[in-house]
All heavy atoms as a GROMACS GRO file, in nm:
protein
  576
    1MET      N    1   0.942   1.148  -0.493
    1MET     CA    2   0.824   1.065  -0.489
    1MET      C    3   0.849   0.929  -0.548
    1MET      O    4   0.930   0.915  -0.642
    1MET     CB    5   0.713   1.133  -0.568
    1MET     CG    6   0.644   1.246  -0.506
    1MET     SD    7   0.485   1.276  -0.585
    1MET     CE    8   0.383   1.259  -0.443
    2ILE      N    9   0.782   0.830  -0.491
    2ILE     CA   10   0.796   0.696  -0.540
    2ILE      C   11   0.657   0.648  -0.587
    2ILE      O   12   0.554   0.696  -0.546
    2ILE     CB   13   0.855   0.600  -0.433
    2ILE    CG1   14   0.765   0.601  -0.310
    2ILE    CG2   15   0.998   0.639  -0.405
    2ILE    CD1   16   0.803   0.500  -0.208
    3GLU      N   17   0.658   0.550  -0.674
    3GLU     CA   18   0.533   0.491  -0.726
    3GLU      C   19   0.526   0.348  -0.684
    3GLU      O   20   0.618   0.268  -0.710
    3GLU     CB   21   0.527   0.502  -0.881
    3GLU     CG   22   0.396   0.457  -0.932
    3GLU     CD   23   0.391   0.484  -1.086
    3GLU    OE1   24   0.443   0.395  -1.159
    3GLU    OE2   25   0.340   0.587  -1.123
    4ILE      N   26   0.420   0.314  -0.623
    4ILE     CA   27   0.396   0.177  -0.575
    4ILE      C   28   0.276   0.118  -0.644
    4ILE      O   29   0.172   0.182  -0.655
    4ILE     CB   30   0.374   0.178  -0.421
    4ILE    CG1   31   0.501   0.225  -0.351
    4ILE    CG2   32   0.340   0.039  -0.371
    4ILE    CD1   33   0.489   0.241  -0.203
    5THR      N   34   0.290  -0.005  -0.695
    5THR     CA   35   0.182  -0.073  -0.759
    5THR      C   36   0.118  -0.172  -0.662
    5THR      O   37   0.182  -0.255  -0.604
    5THR     CB   38   0.237  -0.153  -0.883
    5THR    OG1   39   0.304  -0.066  -0.965
    5THR    CG2   40   0.125  -0.219  -0.956
    6CYS      N   41  -0.017  -0.161  -0.651
    6CYS     CA   42  -0.092  -0.248  -0.558
    6CYS      C   43  -0.181  -0.334  -0.639
    6CYS      O   44  -0.244  -0.290  -0.737
    6CYS     CB   45  -0.171  -0.159  -0.462
    6CYS     SG   46  -0.072  -0.053  -0.364
    7ASN      N   47  -0.194  -0.458  -0.595
    7ASN     CA   48  -0.272  -0.558  -0.664
    7ASN      C   49  -0.366  -0.624  -0.566
    7ASN      O   50  -0.325  -0.666  -0.460
    7ASN     CB   51  -0.179  -0.661  -0.728
    7ASN     CG   52  -0.247  -0.767  -0.804
    7ASN    OD1   53  -0.368  -0.757  -0.826
    7ASN    ND2   54  -0.173  -0.867  -0.844
    8ASP      N   55  -0.496  -0.630  -0.601
    8ASP     CA   56  -0.592  -0.690  -0.508
    8ASP      C   57  -0.614  -0.837  -0.535
    8ASP      O   58  -0.699  -0.899  -0.477
    8ASP     CB   59  -0.727  -0.617  -0.509
    8ASP     CG   60  -0.800  -0.627  -0.637
    8ASP    OD1   61  -0.746  -0.678  -0.734
    8ASP    OD2   62  -0.917  -0.580  -0.640
    9ARG      N   63  -0.540  -0.894  -0.626
    9ARG     CA   64  -0.546  -1.036  -0.667
    9ARG      C   65  -0.678  -1.074  -0.718
    9ARG      O   66  -0.711  -1.195  -0.728
    9ARG     CB   67  -0.511  -1.125  -0.544
    9ARG     CG   68  -0.362  -1.105  -0.504
    9ARG     CD   69  -0.328  -1.200  -0.395
    9ARG     NE   70  -0.391  -1.164  -0.272
    9ARG     CZ   71  -0.382  -1.234  -0.160
    9ARG    NH1   72  -0.303  -1.335  -0.155
    9ARG    NH2   73  -0.439  -1.191  -0.048
   10LEU      N   74  -0.757  -0.978  -0.761
   10LEU     CA   75  -0.885  -1.007  -0.834
   10LEU      C   76  -0.884  -0.943  -0.971
   10LEU      O   77  -0.987  -0.931  -1.034
   10LEU     CB   78  -1.006  -0.958  -0.749
   10LEU     CG   79  -1.028  -1.026  -0.620
   10LEU    CD1   80  -1.139  -0.956  -0.541
   10LEU    CD2   81  -1.066  -1.173  -0.642
   11GLY      N   82  -0.765  -0.901  -1.014
   11GLY     CA   83  -0.755  -0.839  -1.145
   11GLY      C   84  -0.744  -0.689  -1.150
   11GLY      O   85  -0.731  -0.634  -1.257
   12LYS      N   86  -0.746  -0.624  -1.035
   12LYS     CA   87  -0.738  -0.480  -1.032
   12LYS      C   88  -0.609  -0.430  -0.979
   12LYS      O   89  -0.568  -0.468  -0.868
   12LYS     CB   90  -0.852  -0.423  -0.949
   12LYS     CG   91  -0.864  -0.274  -0.956
   12LYS     CD   92  -0.992  -0.229  -0.882
   12LYS     CE   93  -1.010  -0.080  -0.902
   12LYS     NZ   94  -1.127  -0.033  -0.832
   13LYS      N   95  -0.538  -0.355  -1.057
   13LYS     CA   96  -0.407  -0.297  -1.014
   13LYS      C   97  -0.421  -0.145  -1.004
   13LYS      O   98  -0.488  -0.080  -1.083
   13LYS     CB   99  -0.293  -0.328  -1.107
   13LYS     CG  100  -0.248  -0.466  -1.104
   13LYS     CD  101  -0.123  -0.480  -1.189
   13LYS     CE  102  -0.070  -0.623  -1.177
   13LYS     NZ  103   0.051  -0.647  -1.254
   14VAL      N  104  -0.356  -0.091  -0.898
   14VAL     CA  105  -0.366   0.053  -0.869
   14VAL      C  106  -0.221   0.103  -0.854
   14VAL      O  107  -0.148   0.043  -0.785
   14VAL     CB  108  -0.448   0.081  -0.744
   14VAL    CG1  109  -0.444   0.231  -0.712
   14VAL    CG2  110  -0.592   0.033  -0.764
   15ARG      N  111  -0.190   0.216  -0.918
   15ARG     CA  112  -0.061   0.280  -0.896
   15ARG      C  113  -0.081   0.404  -0.805
   15ARG      O  114  -0.168   0.482  -0.829
   15ARG     CB  115  -0.003   0.330  -1.023
   15ARG     CG  116   0.049   0.220  -1.115
   15ARG     CD  117   0.107   0.288  -1.235
   15ARG     NE  118   0.163   0.188  -1.322
   15ARG     CZ  119   0.211   0.221  -1.440
   15ARG    NH1  120   0.206   0.346  -1.486
   15ARG    NH2  121   0.267   0.127  -1.521
   16VAL      N  122   0.004   0.409  -0.701
   16VAL     CA  123  -0.009   0.520  -0.605
   16VAL      C  124   0.128   0.582  -0.593
   16VAL      O  125   0.231   0.517  -0.579
   16VAL     CB  126  -0.050   0.465  -0.469
   16VAL    CG1  127  -0.060   0.573  -0.364
   16VAL    CG2  128  -0.182   0.392  -0.477
   17LYS      N  129   0.130   0.718  -0.601
   17LYS     CA  130   0.255   0.791  -0.580
   17LYS      C  131   0.252   0.851  -0.437
   17LYS      O  132   0.152   0.910  -0.396
   17LYS     CB  133   0.258   0.906  -0.680
   17LYS     CG  134   0.283   0.856  -0.823
   17LYS     CD  135   0.318   0.964  -0.917
   17LYS     CE  136   0.337   0.903  -1.051
   17LYS     NZ  137   0.415   0.981  -1.140
   18CYS      N  138   0.366   0.835  -0.371
   18CYS     CA  139   0.375   0.884  -0.233
   18CYS      C  140   0.518   0.914  -0.203
   18CYS      O  141   0.609   0.878  -0.282
   18CYS     CB  142   0.318   0.782  -0.131
   18CYS     SG  143   0.386   0.618  -0.146
   19ASN      N  144   0.546   0.973  -0.088
   19ASN     CA  145   0.677   1.007  -0.043
   19ASN      C  146   0.734   0.894   0.043
   19ASN      O  147   0.662   0.818   0.107
   19ASN     CB  148   0.676   1.137   0.038
   19ASN     CG  149   0.640   1.255  -0.045
   19ASN    OD1  150   0.678   1.264  -0.158
   19ASN    ND2  151   0.557   1.344   0.012
   20PRO      N  152   0.871   0.881   0.040
   20PRO     CA  153   0.931   0.775   0.123
   20PRO      C  154   0.910   0.798   0.273
   20PRO      O  155   0.915   0.700   0.350
   20PRO     CB  156   1.078   0.783   0.089
   20PRO     CG  157   1.088   0.857  -0.041
   20PRO     CD  158   0.964   0.942  -0.045
   21ASP      N  159   0.888   0.917   0.316
   21ASP     CA  160   0.865   0.941   0.459
   21ASP      C  161   0.719   0.926   0.502
   21ASP      O  162   0.686   0.941   0.620
   21ASP     CB  163   0.915   1.075   0.504
   21ASP     CG  164   0.847   1.189   0.425
   21ASP    OD1  165   0.786   1.163   0.320
   21ASP    OD2  166   0.861   1.307   0.475
   22ASP      N  167   0.631   0.882   0.411
   22ASP     CA  168   0.490   0.852   0.446
   22ASP      C  169   0.481   0.722   0.521
   22ASP      O  170   0.570   0.632   0.504
   22ASP     CB  171   0.399   0.842   0.320
   22ASP     CG  172   0.381   0.978   0.261
   22ASP    OD1  173   0.401   1.078   0.326
   22ASP    OD2  174   0.337   0.980   0.139
   23THR      N  175   0.378   0.702   0.598
   23THR     CA  176   0.358   0.575   0.672
   23THR      C  177   0.270   0.481   0.587
   23THR      O  178   0.211   0.522   0.489
   23THR     CB  179   0.293   0.601   0.810
   23THR    OG1  180   0.167   0.660   0.786
   23THR    CG2  181   0.380   0.692   0.892
   24ILE      N  182   0.263   0.359   0.636
   24ILE     CA  183   0.174   0.262   0.570
   24ILE      C  184   0.027   0.307   0.580
   24ILE      O  185  -0.048   0.287   0.490
   24ILE     CB  186   0.197   0.123   0.634
   24ILE    CG1  187   0.340   0.070   0.610
   24ILE    CG2  188   0.093   0.021   0.582
   24ILE    CD1  189   0.370   0.032   0.464
   25GLY      N  190  -0.006   0.366   0.689
   25GLY     CA  191  -0.144   0.419   0.710
   25GLY      C  192  -0.178   0.530   0.604
   25GLY      O  193  -0.288   0.532   0.556
   26ASP      N  194  -0.080   0.613   0.570
   26ASP     CA  195  -0.098   0.714   0.471
   26ASP      C  196  -0.115   0.648   0.332
   26ASP      O  197  -0.200   0.692   0.252
   26ASP     CB  198   0.021   0.813   0.462
   26ASP     CG  199   0.035   0.893   0.588
   26ASP    OD1  200  -0.067   0.907   0.659
   26ASP    OD2  201   0.146   0.933   0.618
   27LEU      N  202  -0.036   0.545   0.305
   27LEU     CA  203  -0.046   0.476   0.184
   27LEU      C  204  -0.181   0.408   0.167
   27LEU      O  205  -0.243   0.410   0.060
   27LEU     CB  206   0.066   0.370   0.167
   27LEU     CG  207   0.066   0.284   0.042
   27LEU    CD1  208   0.086   0.367  -0.079
   27LEU    CD2  209   0.176   0.180   0.055
   28LYS      N  210  -0.234   0.351   0.279
   28LYS     CA  211  -0.368   0.289   0.273
   28LYS      C  212  -0.476   0.392   0.238
   28LYS      O  213  -0.569   0.361   0.166
   28LYS     CB  214  -0.401   0.227   0.407
   28LYS     CG  215  -0.328   0.097   0.437
   28LYS     CD  216  -0.373   0.042   0.572
   28LYS     CE  217  -0.306  -0.087   0.604
   28LYS     NZ  218  -0.354  -0.141   0.731
   29LYS      N  219  -0.465   0.510   0.290
   29LYS     CA  220  -0.560   0.619   0.263
   29LYS      C  221  -0.555   0.660   0.117
   29LYS      O  222  -0.657   0.688   0.056
   29LYS     CB  223  -0.540   0.737   0.355
   29LYS     CG  224  -0.573   0.703   0.499
   29LYS     CD  225  -0.542   0.815   0.596
   29LYS     CE  226  -0.566   0.774   0.736
   29LYS     NZ  227  -0.522   0.872   0.830
   30LEU      N  228  -0.434   0.662   0.062
   30LEU     CA  229  -0.422   0.695  -0.083
   30LEU      C  230  -0.483   0.584  -0.168
   30LEU      O  231  -0.548   0.612  -0.271
   30LEU     CB  232  -0.277   0.717  -0.122
   30LEU     CG  233  -0.212   0.841  -0.060
   30LEU    CD1  234  -0.061   0.837  -0.086
   30LEU    CD2  235  -0.274   0.965  -0.116
   31ILE      N  236  -0.462   0.458  -0.131
   31ILE     CA  237  -0.517   0.349  -0.208
   31ILE      C  238  -0.670   0.349  -0.194
   31ILE      O  239  -0.738   0.329  -0.297
   31ILE     CB  240  -0.461   0.211  -0.153
   31ILE    CG1  241  -0.314   0.204  -0.182
   31ILE    CG2  242  -0.531   0.095  -0.216
   31ILE    CD1  243  -0.242   0.088  -0.117
   32ALA      N  244  -0.720   0.379  -0.073
   32ALA     CA  245  -0.866   0.385  -0.053
   32ALA      C  246  -0.929   0.492  -0.136
   32ALA      O  247  -1.047   0.473  -0.184
   32ALA     CB  248  -0.893   0.403   0.091
   33ALA      N  249  -0.862   0.602  -0.157
   33ALA     CA  250  -0.920   0.714  -0.235
   33ALA      C  251  -0.932   0.670  -0.383
   33ALA      O  252  -1.023   0.717  -0.451
   33ALA     CB  253  -0.831   0.837  -0.223
   34GLN      N  254  -0.845   0.584  -0.428
   34GLN     CA  255  -0.851   0.543  -0.570
   34GLN      C  256  -0.939   0.422  -0.591
   34GLN      O  257  -1.000   0.410  -0.698
   34GLN     CB  258  -0.715   0.508  -0.624
   34GLN     CG  259  -0.629   0.632  -0.645
   34GLN     CD  260  -0.500   0.602  -0.721
   34GLN    OE1  261  -0.476   0.488  -0.758
   34GLN    NE2  262  -0.423   0.704  -0.743
   35THR      N  263  -0.955   0.336  -0.492
   35THR     CA  264  -1.033   0.214  -0.512
   35THR      C  265  -1.176   0.220  -0.459
   35THR      O  266  -1.260   0.147  -0.502
   35THR     CB  267  -0.965   0.093  -0.443
   35THR    OG1  268  -0.951   0.118  -0.308
   35THR    CG2  269  -0.824   0.069  -0.508
   36GLY      N  270  -1.201   0.307  -0.367
   36GLY     CA  271  -1.332   0.320  -0.305
   36GLY      C  272  -1.353   0.225  -0.186
   36GLY      O  273  -1.461   0.213  -0.128
   37THR      N  274  -1.247   0.153  -0.145
   37THR     CA  275  -1.254   0.070  -0.031
   37THR      C  276  -1.218   0.148   0.092
   37THR      O  277  -1.136   0.241   0.088
   37THR     CB  278  -1.151  -0.045  -0.046
   37THR    OG1  279  -1.169  -0.109  -0.171
   37THR    CG2  280  -1.162  -0.148   0.066
   38ARG      N  281  -1.282   0.116   0.207
   38ARG     CA  282  -1.247   0.188   0.331
   38ARG      C  283  -1.104   0.151   0.369
   38ARG      O  284  -1.064   0.035   0.363
   38ARG     CB  285  -1.342   0.148   0.443
   38ARG     CG  286  -1.478   0.202   0.420
   38ARG     CD  287  -1.567   0.194   0.546
   38ARG     NE  288  -1.524   0.095   0.644
   38ARG     CZ  289  -1.595   0.000   0.690
   38ARG    NH1  290  -1.717  -0.019   0.649
   38ARG    NH2  291  -1.548  -0.082   0.782
   39TRP      N  292  -1.028   0.251   0.418
   39TRP     CA  293  -0.882   0.228   0.441
   39TRP      C  294  -0.863   0.139   0.563
   39TRP      O  295  -0.758   0.071   0.573
   39TRP     CB  296  -0.809   0.358   0.456
   39TRP     CG  297  -0.834   0.433   0.587
   39TRP    CD1  298  -0.927   0.522   0.608
   39TRP    CD2  299  -0.758   0.418   0.708
   39TRP    NE1  300  -0.922   0.569   0.737
   39TRP    CE2  301  -0.815   0.507   0.795
   39TRP    CE3  302  -0.653   0.346   0.746
   39TRP    CZ2  303  -0.770   0.521   0.930
   39TRP    CZ3  304  -0.598   0.358   0.872
   39TRP    CH2  305  -0.659   0.448   0.964
   40GLU      N  306  -0.959   0.130   0.652
   40GLU     CA  307  -0.944   0.038   0.770
   40GLU      C  308  -0.948  -0.109   0.727
   40GLU      O  309  -0.896  -0.192   0.797
   40GLU     CB  310  -1.054   0.063   0.871
   40GLU     CG  311  -1.056   0.204   0.928
   40GLU     CD  312  -1.150   0.295   0.856
   40GLU    OE1  313  -1.212   0.253   0.757
   40GLU    OE2  314  -1.160   0.412   0.903
   41LYS      N  315  -1.016  -0.134   0.616
   41LYS     CA  316  -1.027  -0.278   0.572
   41LYS      C  317  -0.912  -0.324   0.481
   41LYS      O  318  -0.904  -0.442   0.452
   41LYS     CB  319  -1.161  -0.292   0.490
   41LYS     CG  320  -1.282  -0.259   0.580
   41LYS     CD  321  -1.402  -0.315   0.524
   41LYS     CE  322  -1.402  -0.459   0.569
   41LYS     NZ  323  -1.516  -0.533   0.580
   42ILE      N  324  -0.826  -0.232   0.444
   42ILE     CA  325  -0.712  -0.268   0.354
   42ILE      C  326  -0.601  -0.325   0.441
   42ILE      O  327  -0.560  -0.269   0.540
   42ILE     CB  328  -0.664  -0.146   0.278
   42ILE    CG1  329  -0.774  -0.095   0.184
   42ILE    CG2  330  -0.538  -0.180   0.198
   42ILE    CD1  331  -0.740   0.029   0.110
   43VAL      N  332  -0.548  -0.443   0.396
   43VAL     CA  333  -0.434  -0.509   0.462
   43VAL      C  334  -0.326  -0.515   0.361
   43VAL      O  335  -0.334  -0.578   0.255
   43VAL     CB  336  -0.470  -0.647   0.510
   43VAL    CG1  337  -0.348  -0.714   0.575
   43VAL    CG2  338  -0.585  -0.644   0.608
   44LEU      N  339  -0.211  -0.444   0.384
   44LEU     CA  340  -0.095  -0.447   0.296
   44LEU      C  341  -0.007  -0.562   0.335
   44LEU      O  342   0.038  -0.568   0.448
   44LEU     CB  343  -0.020  -0.315   0.304
   44LEU     CG  344  -0.095  -0.199   0.236
   44LEU    CD1  345  -0.017  -0.069   0.263
   44LEU    CD2  346  -0.112  -0.217   0.091
   45LYS      N  347   0.027  -0.643   0.238
   45LYS     CA  348   0.113  -0.757   0.264
   45LYS      C  349   0.200  -0.784   0.143
   45LYS      O  350   0.166  -0.752   0.030
   45LYS     CB  351   0.040  -0.876   0.304
   45LYS     CG  352  -0.060  -0.929   0.203
   45LYS     CD  353  -0.124  -1.061   0.245
   45LYS     CE  354  -0.216  -1.050   0.355
   45LYS     NZ  355  -0.282  -1.177   0.384
   46LYS      N  356   0.317  -0.836   0.167
   46LYS     CA  357   0.408  -0.885   0.063
   46LYS      C  358   0.450  -1.023   0.104
   46LYS      O  359   0.515  -1.040   0.211
   46LYS     CB  360   0.523  -0.788   0.047
   46LYS     CG  361   0.618  -0.825  -0.062
   46LYS     CD  362   0.725  -0.724  -0.073
   46LYS     CE  363   0.822  -0.770  -0.184
   46LYS     NZ  364   0.938  -0.679  -0.190
   47TRP      N  365   0.418  -1.120   0.028
   47TRP     CA  366   0.429  -1.263   0.062
   47TRP      C  367   0.360  -1.288   0.196
   47TRP      O  368   0.239  -1.272   0.204
   47TRP     CB  369   0.574  -1.303   0.063
   47TRP     CG  370   0.633  -1.306  -0.074
   47TRP    CD1  371   0.700  -1.206  -0.140
   47TRP    CD2  372   0.626  -1.415  -0.165
   47TRP    NE1  373   0.732  -1.243  -0.262
   47TRP    CE2  374   0.691  -1.376  -0.285
   47TRP    CE3  375   0.570  -1.543  -0.162
   47TRP    CZ2  376   0.702  -1.453  -0.397
   47TRP    CZ3  377   0.582  -1.624  -0.274
   47TRP    CH2  378   0.644  -1.578  -0.389
   48TYR      N  379   0.429  -1.316   0.299
   48TYR     CA  380   0.366  -1.345   0.428
   48TYR      C  381   0.384  -1.237   0.533
   48TYR      O  382   0.346  -1.249   0.646
   48TYR     CB  383   0.416  -1.479   0.482
   48TYR     CG  384   0.383  -1.595   0.397
   48TYR    CD1  385   0.477  -1.661   0.323
   48TYR    CD2  386   0.254  -1.645   0.394
   48TYR    CE1  387   0.444  -1.770   0.240
   48TYR    CE2  388   0.216  -1.746   0.311
   48TYR     CZ  389   0.316  -1.810   0.235
   48TYR     OH  390   0.280  -1.915   0.157
   49THR      N  391   0.449  -1.128   0.490
   49THR     CA  392   0.470  -1.014   0.582
   49THR      C  393   0.354  -0.916   0.572
   49THR      O  394   0.320  -0.867   0.464
   49THR     CB  395   0.600  -0.939   0.538
   49THR    OG1  396   0.708  -1.038   0.536
   49THR    CG2  397   0.633  -0.830   0.638
   50ILE      N  398   0.291  -0.893   0.685
   50ILE     CA  399   0.186  -0.793   0.693
   50ILE      C  400   0.244  -0.667   0.756
   50ILE      O  401   0.304  -0.670   0.859
   50ILE     CB  402   0.067  -0.844   0.777
   50ILE    CG1  403   0.009  -0.970   0.710
   50ILE    CG2  404  -0.039  -0.742   0.795
   50ILE    CD1  405  -0.098  -1.042   0.793
   51TYR      N  406   0.217  -0.551   0.685
   51TYR     CA  407   0.275  -0.424   0.730
   51TYR      C  408   0.178  -0.352   0.821
   51TYR      O  409   0.061  -0.335   0.787
   51TYR     CB  410   0.317  -0.342   0.610
   51TYR     CG  411   0.430  -0.402   0.530
   51TYR    CD1  412   0.406  -0.466   0.411
   51TYR    CD2  413   0.560  -0.406   0.581
   51TYR    CE1  414   0.506  -0.527   0.341
   51TYR    CE2  415   0.661  -0.464   0.507
   51TYR     CZ  416   0.634  -0.523   0.390
   51TYR     OH  417   0.734  -0.580   0.320
   52LYS      N  418   0.225  -0.303   0.935
   52LYS     CA  419   0.145  -0.228   1.029
   52LYS      C  420   0.139  -0.078   0.987
   52LYS      O  421   0.222  -0.034   0.911
   52LYS     CB  422   0.208  -0.234   1.169
   52LYS     CG  423   0.217  -0.377   1.219
   52LYS     CD  424   0.077  -0.434   1.242
   52LYS     CE  425   0.090  -0.574   1.296
   52LYS     NZ  426  -0.039  -0.638   1.317
   53ASP      N  427   0.041   0.000   1.038
   53ASP     CA  428   0.018   0.131   0.994
   53ASP      C  429   0.126   0.233   1.036
   53ASP      O  430   0.134   0.337   0.967
   53ASP     CB  431  -0.120   0.180   1.047
   53ASP     CG  432  -0.236   0.108   0.986
   53ASP    OD1  433  -0.215   0.049   0.879
   53ASP    OD2  434  -0.345   0.115   1.040
   54HIS      N  435   0.202   0.212   1.138
   54HIS     CA  436   0.289   0.313   1.188
   54HIS      C  437   0.428   0.306   1.121
   54HIS      O  438   0.509   0.396   1.140
   54HIS     CB  439   0.308   0.300   1.341
   54HIS     CG  440   0.373   0.171   1.380
   54HIS    ND1  441   0.306   0.052   1.386
   54HIS    CD2  442   0.499   0.142   1.410
   54HIS    CE1  443   0.388  -0.041   1.423
   54HIS    NE2  444   0.508   0.012   1.440
   55ILE      N  445   0.454   0.209   1.035
   55ILE     CA  446   0.587   0.191   0.975
   55ILE      C  447   0.602   0.288   0.858
   55ILE      O  448   0.510   0.299   0.775
   55ILE     CB  449   0.605   0.046   0.929
   55ILE    CG1  450   0.600  -0.046   1.052
   55ILE    CG2  451   0.742   0.025   0.860
   55ILE    CD1  452   0.599  -0.191   1.015
   56LYS      N  453   0.718   0.347   0.844
   56LYS     CA  454   0.744   0.437   0.731
   56LYS      C  455   0.784   0.348   0.605
   56LYS      O  456   0.845   0.242   0.623
   56LYS     CB  457   0.849   0.537   0.762
   56LYS     CG  458   0.807   0.637   0.863
   56LYS     CD  459   0.899   0.750   0.868
   56LYS     CE  460   0.843   0.852   0.965
   56LYS     NZ  461   0.879   0.986   0.933
   57LEU      N  462   0.756   0.402   0.489
   57LEU     CA  463   0.786   0.326   0.366
   57LEU      C  464   0.936   0.310   0.350
   57LEU      O  465   0.982   0.206   0.294
   57LEU     CB  466   0.728   0.400   0.246
   57LEU     CG  467   0.579   0.406   0.242
   57LEU    CD1  468   0.532   0.486   0.118
   57LEU    CD2  469   0.518   0.268   0.234
   58GLU      N  470   1.015   0.407   0.388
   58GLU     CA  471   1.164   0.395   0.374
   58GLU      C  472   1.221   0.290   0.463
   58GLU      O  473   1.325   0.236   0.437
   58GLU     CB  474   1.228   0.526   0.395
   58GLU     CG  475   1.204   0.588   0.527
   58GLU     CD  476   1.249   0.735   0.541
   58GLU    OE1  477   1.279   0.800   0.437
   58GLU    OE2  478   1.248   0.785   0.652
   59ASP      N  479   1.148   0.254   0.574
   59ASP     CA  480   1.200   0.155   0.667
   59ASP      C  481   1.170   0.016   0.621
   59ASP      O  482   1.247  -0.078   0.647
   59ASP     CB  483   1.135   0.177   0.806
   59ASP     CG  484   1.172   0.308   0.872
   59ASP    OD1  485   1.285   0.360   0.834
   59ASP    OD2  486   1.106   0.354   0.961
   60CYS      N  487   1.057  -0.006   0.554
   60CYS     CA  488   1.024  -0.143   0.512
   60CYS      C  489   1.064  -0.171   0.368
   60CYS      O  490   1.030  -0.275   0.316
   60CYS     CB  491   0.876  -0.169   0.538
   60CYS     SG  492   0.764  -0.058   0.446
   61LYS      N  493   1.135  -0.083   0.301
   61LYS     CA  494   1.193  -0.108   0.171
   61LYS      C  495   1.091  -0.147   0.071
   61LYS      O  496   1.102  -0.244   0.000
   61LYS     CB  497   1.307  -0.211   0.178
   61LYS     CG  498   1.419  -0.166   0.268
   61LYS     CD  499   1.524  -0.274   0.272
   61LYS     CE  500   1.635  -0.226   0.370
   61LYS     NZ  501   1.728  -0.330   0.398
   62LEU      N  502   0.983  -0.070   0.054
   62LEU     CA  503   0.879  -0.102  -0.041
   62LEU      C  504   0.897  -0.019  -0.172
   62LEU      O  505   0.811  -0.010  -0.248
   62LEU     CB  506   0.741  -0.066   0.015
   62LEU     CG  507   0.700  -0.150   0.133
   62LEU    CD1  508   0.567  -0.105   0.185
   62LEU    CD2  509   0.691  -0.296   0.087
   63LEU      N  510   1.015   0.039  -0.187
   63LEU     CA  511   1.034   0.127  -0.303
   63LEU      C  512   1.030   0.046  -0.432
   63LEU      O  513   1.107  -0.046  -0.452
   63LEU     CB  514   1.170   0.196  -0.290
   63LEU     CG  515   1.191   0.273  -0.156
   63LEU    CD1  516   1.334   0.329  -0.156
   63LEU    CD2  517   1.091   0.384  -0.143
   64ALA      N  518   0.936   0.076  -0.518
   64ALA     CA  519   0.918   0.013  -0.648
   64ALA      C  520   0.895  -0.134  -0.643
   64ALA      O  521   0.932  -0.206  -0.736
   64ALA     CB  522   1.036   0.047  -0.738
   65ASN      N  523   0.838  -0.182  -0.536
   65ASN     CA  524   0.801  -0.325  -0.526
   65ASN      C  525   0.653  -0.345  -0.534
   65ASN      O  526   0.575  -0.252  -0.506
   65ASN     CB  527   0.850  -0.387  -0.394
   65ASN     CG  528   1.000  -0.403  -0.391
   65ASN    OD1  529   1.062  -0.414  -0.499
   65ASN    ND2  530   1.060  -0.397  -0.272
   66LEU      N  531   0.610  -0.463  -0.566
   66LEU     CA  532   0.473  -0.496  -0.577
   66LEU      C  533   0.415  -0.534  -0.440
   66LEU      O  534   0.473  -0.614  -0.369
   66LEU     CB  535   0.453  -0.610  -0.675
   66LEU     CG  536   0.310  -0.655  -0.710
   66LEU    CD1  537   0.250  -0.545  -0.793
   66LEU    CD2  538   0.310  -0.781  -0.786
   67ILE      N  539   0.301  -0.472  -0.406
   67ILE     CA  540   0.238  -0.499  -0.279
   67ILE      C  541   0.098  -0.551  -0.308
   67ILE      O  542   0.032  -0.496  -0.394
   67ILE     CB  543   0.226  -0.373  -0.196
   67ILE    CG1  544   0.361  -0.308  -0.174
   67ILE    CG2  545   0.160  -0.400  -0.064
   67ILE    CD1  546   0.347  -0.177  -0.109
   68CYS      N  547   0.056  -0.655  -0.242
   68CYS     CA  548  -0.078  -0.702  -0.257
   68CYS      C  549  -0.158  -0.650  -0.138
   68CYS      O  550  -0.116  -0.651  -0.028
   68CYS     CB  551  -0.083  -0.854  -0.250
   68CYS     SG  552   0.003  -0.932  -0.394
   69PHE      N  553  -0.284  -0.606  -0.168
   69PHE     CA  554  -0.371  -0.569  -0.059
   69PHE      C  555  -0.501  -0.645  -0.073
   69PHE      O  556  -0.544  -0.678  -0.177
   69PHE     CB  557  -0.396  -0.418  -0.056
   69PHE     CG  558  -0.484  -0.363  -0.165
   69PHE    CD1  559  -0.617  -0.348  -0.144
   69PHE    CD2  560  -0.433  -0.330  -0.290
   69PHE    CE1  561  -0.700  -0.297  -0.242
   69PHE    CE2  562  -0.513  -0.278  -0.384
   69PHE     CZ  563  -0.647  -0.265  -0.364
   70VAL      N  564  -0.553  -0.681   0.044
   70VAL     CA  565  -0.675  -0.755   0.054
   70VAL      C  566  -0.774  -0.673   0.132
   70VAL      O  567  -0.746  -0.625   0.238
   70VAL     CB  568  -0.650  -0.890   0.123
   70VAL    CG1  569  -0.778  -0.970   0.136
   70VAL    CG2  570  -0.542  -0.966   0.053
   71SER      N  571  -0.896  -0.657   0.075
   71SER     CA  572  -0.995  -0.581   0.148
   71SER      C  573  -1.100  -0.671   0.210
   71SER      O  574  -1.116  -0.781   0.168
   71SER     CB  575  -1.058  -0.478   0.057
   71SER     OG  576  -1.112  -0.540  -0.056
   0.00000   0.00000   0.00000
């Protein structure tokens, strides 16, 4: 299991534990469960790269990196 820290840039940080073979869509659902935001409205991005829902976490190298999400 890996732990990913998500920041909404409004002062709220969330830690989510997931498996490397999970997809970005699965990660969005875990974040939505902790924040109360609908998972369809969450956009995961790192700098200017926006991650699509079908990509696996092990493919986009998000292990232990900071991800910003905007709802």
